[in-house]
C-alpha positions, 0 to 999 in steps of 0.5 A: 414039352411034348407035341401032344401037350403043346397041342392041348394047350393050343386048343385050350387057348383057342376055346377063348374065341372059338367053339370046341369043334372049330378050335380042334379043327383049326389046331389040327390044321395048324399042327399038321402044317407046321410039324408035318405030323397028322392028327392020328400020328400025334395022338399015338405018339405021346413022347415026341418033343417039339424043338425050339423053332417049331414051338416058336412057329406054333406060338406065332400062329396062336398069337395071330389066331387069338387076334381073330386072324383067319387060319387060312391067312396064318397058314397062307392056304385055303382049300377050294374044289379039292385044290390048295390055294395060296391066300393072303390078306389081299384076297378073300378066302374061298368059300364052299358056296362058291364051289357050288357055283363053279360046279354049276358052271362046269356041269352046264358047260359039259352038257353043251360040249357037243355043240361048242368046241370051246368056251370063252369065259370071263371071270369078274373079280379074280381074287385068289383065282380059285374060280377061273383055275377050278373051271380051267382044270375041269374044262381045259379047252376053255379060254378064260380071262379073269379081271380084278382092280387089285394088282396085289390080288392079281399077283396071288391069282397068277401065283396060284395059276402057276402052281396049278399049271393052268393057263388063265389070262389075268388082267388088271381092270376096273370093271365099274368103269365102262370106258375099259370094256372095249378091250374085252372080247365076246364071251360065252360065259360070264361068272362073278362073285362080286362084292355084295354085302351092304356096308351097313351090315359090317357089324353083323359079320365075324371079327375074322372077316371084318378085321382081316379080309379085304373090304373092297372085295366084300362091301358095296355102298348102301346107296347102290348095293346092286351096282355090280349086278347092274354093270354085269348085266349091261356088259353082258348086253354088249359082250355076251354071245348068243345063247351065252350065260351069266353066273353070279353069287348073291347075298342070300337076302337079295337074290330076288332083287338081282333076278329082277335086274336080269329080267329088266334087261331081258334075261331069264334068271334061274335062282339056285339054293346052296347046300344050306337052302339059301338063295345064293346063286343065279344063272341068267340067259337070254 
């Protein structure tokens, strides 16, 4: 079978679970990754045949995709802030909204660069390491510690830091356990994209999220959906430097509730909309 015919059959199969445009985008990504041939080359070459090994790789990828497994896990890669990150089932797939949070932090930090030689930054919830690595790339002078309760996630984050040649200190820590806070120093910036989806909302999410991404990094108990924000605010009261700032991502329906938590602890929050107009980001300062 020619590569083009195999591609068309791939897209046709994906249409069973994805809309046309998304099926095509996924197929383009998979075929370029596996064959090394981009979309333009494939469309202009109608005679190249796929060898048996390549066809097996393509078939294996399709089988996983048809089980609603995200293409990022199938290919072990996700793009974030113009960088390619290794990802697997142990970490969340980086989202564009989080890029916006990182951009906010970087822009603010650059504005204060003349008054501060370097910043100490804490990232709560390392995941793939995309947040601290992206910040470190843009602000090389920053000293960054990133914590996560999951050792497998930290393994992925360290792998990405090594790949992108960035020095970030990754530490295994249960942030909800206040007894572990004493080992952390004072910080100028605290950033987090914490778990914030109430467990009751699981059924609203796509299968590729619920069935494959780590629940520990996504969901919080319905009884206390703001637990991470409460802990972050309390921690900041003890470990945030004067004139320091907290940056967090939040559920679009609960950004105002998170802001109220900051206000109750004498912080001044600013809510920022993402590119879709949703209230998703908050910066809080004293």
